[in-house]
N, C-alpha and C positions, 0 to 999 in steps of 0.2 A: 327475763334473766334466765329462766329455766331453758328457754330455747337456745340461748347463747351457750350455756353449759352443755347442752345436748350436741351442738355443733362442734364444740371443742372435744367432746368424747368421740364422736363419729370421725372427726378428722385425725384422731390419734394424738392430739395435743394434750389431752388429759386422759390418763388411763381410766378405765371403766371403774375400778376399784376405788378411785379417788374423785368421783364426780362431785362430791361436796367436801370442801376442806373441813377439818375438825372445828367445831364451834360455829359453823356457817349455817345460817346467817346469824349474826349477833343481834340480840334484842336491844333496841334503843329507846323503847318507851312503852307506856301502857295507856289504855283507854278503859275507864269504868263508866258503866251506864245503867240505866234503868229503862227497860222496855215493858210498858204497861204493867209495872209492879214487879217485874222479874229482873234480877241482877244479870248483867251481861258484861263480859270482859274481852278485850282484844289486846294483842301486843303489836308493836311496830318493830320492824326489822330493817337492817341495812343489808340489801341484796348486792351491794357494789362489789365488784372485783375490778379495780382499776377503771371505774366508771361512776357516774352519778346515778345511783339507783336505790337511794334510800326510800323507805315507804313514806317518809315525811319530807316534803320539799317546799321551798318557795322557788318558783320558776318564772321566767319571763318569755316562754315560748309562745303563749297565747295570751298576751297581757300579763301583768303581774298577778300570780295566783298562788295561794296556799293550798296544798293538796296532802291528804293523809289517807293511807290504806292501812287498815288493821286486819290482822289475821286472828282467828279465834285463839284465845290465850293458850300458849304452849304448842301451837300447831302452825308453824311457819309454812309458807307456800300452800296454804289451804285452798281448795277449789270450792269451798262452800262457806256461806255466812261471813263473807268479808265485809268490812266496814269501809265506806268511802265518805270522806268529809272534805269539801272543798269550798273555797270562796275567793273573791277578787280583792286585791289589795291596792291601795294608792301608792305605798312606799314600802320597801323591805322592812324598815324599822317600825311599821305601823302596829300598834296594839289597839285593842278595842274591836268594835263590831266590823265584820267583813261584809262586803257587798255581794249580792247574788249567791248566797250560800246554798249548797245542795248537800244533803246527807242521805245515803243509801246503805242498806244491807243487801248485798247481792247474794242470793241464795245458792246459785250455781256457778258454773265457769263463765257464762256469757254475761257481759255488762248490760246487754239489752234483754236478757232473760228474765225470769221471775225474780222479783226483788221487792223490798219495801223502800219507798221513796218519800222524800219531803217535797218533791216537785208539786206545786199548787198549794202547799201548806205554808204557814207562817214559820220562818226559821230564824233562830238567833244563833249565830256563831261568833264567839268572842275570843280573841287572843288576849289572855291576861298578862303574859310576859313573853318577851322575845329577846333572847340573848344574841347579839350579833355574831356572825360567823368569825371563826378564827382562821389561822393560816391554812388549816386543813379543810376549809370550806363547810365546817359544821357549826351549828348554833344550837340553842335549846328553845323550846316553846312550851307554854302551858296555855290551857284555855278550857272553855266550856261551851256546851250547845244545848238547845232545847227546840223541839219540833213535834209534829205529828207525822208518823210514817204510815203510808197506805200501800196496799198491795198494787203492784204494777207489772207490766210486761211490755216489751217492744220499745222501739225508738222512732218517733217520740213515744213517750210513755202513755200507755193506755191504763188509766188509774181507776181502781175500784174504791170509790169513797165510802162503801159500806164496810170495808175491812181496814180500818185505821186504828192506830194506837199511839198513846203518848210515848215520847222518847226524849231522855235528857242524860247528859253525862259530862265527864271532864277528861282531860288528857294531859299528859306530860311526856315530852319526847325530845330526843336530839333530832335535828333535821339538817338536811343539806340545802345550801342556798346557791342556786345555779343561775341566778340572774338578778338583775335590778340594780 
């Protein structure tokens, strides 16, 4: 989304002084968690400007999938310590445990760079409630997760199993439903 805004600015379609509209991006949810006994918080945002770009979505681009990106609380568009939670679904209205869940805390800009990952660990990702989308293609989701996160880098992840810590939390957010 930031790249799209940069293109609009450089093309003259958006004046430099107005690169971000007031109140952009709107916060649509929160994630509260515990990482090895330390409280952690993330916010979810809607980066859409006439597009489907909310940080929480159900998509059908690569099979039916739930995907949530959280930025550190109060810091939208952060390039550090972003939370990624995703899992596969059988149906849009599915609540309960999701298949093939992955949870990561990406410590820098690159998704394949240093991060904490659940890959190779047991993961529980459960959608407790899912309100169907309305005419504006938004719904609401609540859920919880539990796993062990380990230090990793690269793609596929090279995981350091000596640097692991327990991670659990819950979330409540609006979401865009773009498929299914």
